[in-house]
C-alpha positions in Angstrom: 4.2 -17.3 5.0 0.8 -15.8 4.4 0.0 -12.2 5.5 -1.7 -12.2 8.8 0.4 -15.0 10.3 3.5 -14.7 12.5 4.0 -13.3 15.9 4.1 -9.7 16.9 7.9 -9.8 16.9 8.5 -11.0 13.4 7.5 -9.5 10.1 4.6 -11.0 8.0 7.1 -11.9 5.3 10.8 -11.2 4.3 10.3 -7.7 3.0 12.9 -7.4 0.2 12.4 -11.0 -1.0 8.9 -10.1 -2.3 10.2 -7.1 -4.3 13.1 -9.0 -5.8 15.5 -6.8 -3.9 14.2 -3.6 -5.3 13.9 -0.8 -2.8 12.5 1.8 -5.2 9.3 1.6 -7.2 9.2 2.3 -10.9 7.7 5.8 -10.2 7.3 7.9 -7.1 4.5 7.2 -4.7 4.1 9.7 -1.9 3.3 8.1 1.5 -0.1 10.0 1.4 -1.1 8.6 -1.9 -4.5 6.8 -1.5 -4.9 3.3 -2.8 -8.1 1.4 -3.5 -8.8 -2.1 -5.0 -9.6 -2.0 -8.6 -10.9 -5.5 -9.0 -14.4 -6.6 -8.1 -15.3 -8.4 -4.8 -16.0 -11.7 -6.7 -12.6 -11.8 -8.5 -10.4 -14.8 -8.0 -7.2 -13.9 -6.1 -5.7 -17.3 -6.2 -3.0 -16.3 -8.6 -1.9 -13.4 -6.3 1.0 -13.7 -3.8 0.1 -13.4 -0.2 1.3 -9.8 0.0 -0.7 -8.8 -3.0 -3.8 -10.5 -1.5 -3.3 -8.8 1.7 -3.1 -5.4 -0.1 -6.2 -6.2 -2.1 -8.1 -7.0 1.1 -6.8 -3.9 2.9 -7.7 -1.6 0.0 -11.3 -2.5 -0.1 -11.4 0.6 2.0 -9.3 3.4 0.6 -5.9 3.4 2.4 -2.8 5.5 2.2 0.5 4.0 1.2 1.7 4.7 4.8 -1.2 2.9 6.3 -0.6 -0.1 4.1 3.0 -0.2 5.1 2.1 0.0 8.8 -0.7 -2.6 8.6 1.6 -5.1 6.7 4.5 -4.2 9.0 6.9 -3.7 6.1 9.3 -0.8 5.3 7.6 2.0 3.4 9.9 1.4 0.4 8.6 -2.2 0.2 5.0 -1.2 0.3 5.7 1.4 -2.4 7.2 -1.2 -4.7 4.4 -3.7 -4.2 1.7 -1.1 -4.7 3.3 0.4 -7.8 3.7 -3.1 -9.3 0.0 -3.8 -8.5 -1.1 -0.5 -10.1 0.8 -1.4 -13.2 -1.1 -4.7 -13.4 -4.4 -2.9 -12.9 -5.1 -4.5 -9.5 -5.3 -1.3 -7.5 -6.1 2.3 -8.3 -3.9 5.2 -7.1 -5.4 8.5 -6.0 -2.5 10.9 -6.2 -2.7 13.9 -3.8 -3.5 17.3 -5.5 -0.8 19.9 -5.0 -2.0 23.4 -4.3 -0.4 26.3 -6.2 2.6 26.4 -3.9 3.5 22.9 -4.8 2.6 21.5 -1.3 0.0 18.8 -0.7 -3.4 19.8 0.4 -3.5 20.3 4.2 -6.9 18.6 4.5 -5.6 15.4 2.8 -2.6 15.4 5.2 -4.8 15.7 8.2 -7.0 12.8 7.0 -3.8 10.6 6.5 -2.6 11.6 10.0 -6.0 10.8 11.5 -6.0 7.4 9.7 -2.5 6.6 11.1 -3.5 7.5 14.6 -6.4 5.1 14.3 -3.9 2.3 13.7 
């Protein structure tokens, strides 16, 4: 099933089928990590799976991992696996949050993520 199809009651695709049953990405992605499309607009996406294509389309505007999860209606773990795999392939860029000296994320960044989630 292609992303964007289906009813409101069913997921866009079987979540763990697209990750090969993996629930954890190869490396940690915080839910506030920002993601953007690395490829150019004219690139051919025909070799991508429907989930990857949906993420590429969503990330033309910078989105957080949490936003991508919510918009695709998949568990956060599934979104993390898909995004990490795509980053490894060079399809998306990850913009990791900067930690302040106390080891905590920047409050301004968290407020931007929260604002984006509220707009959903």
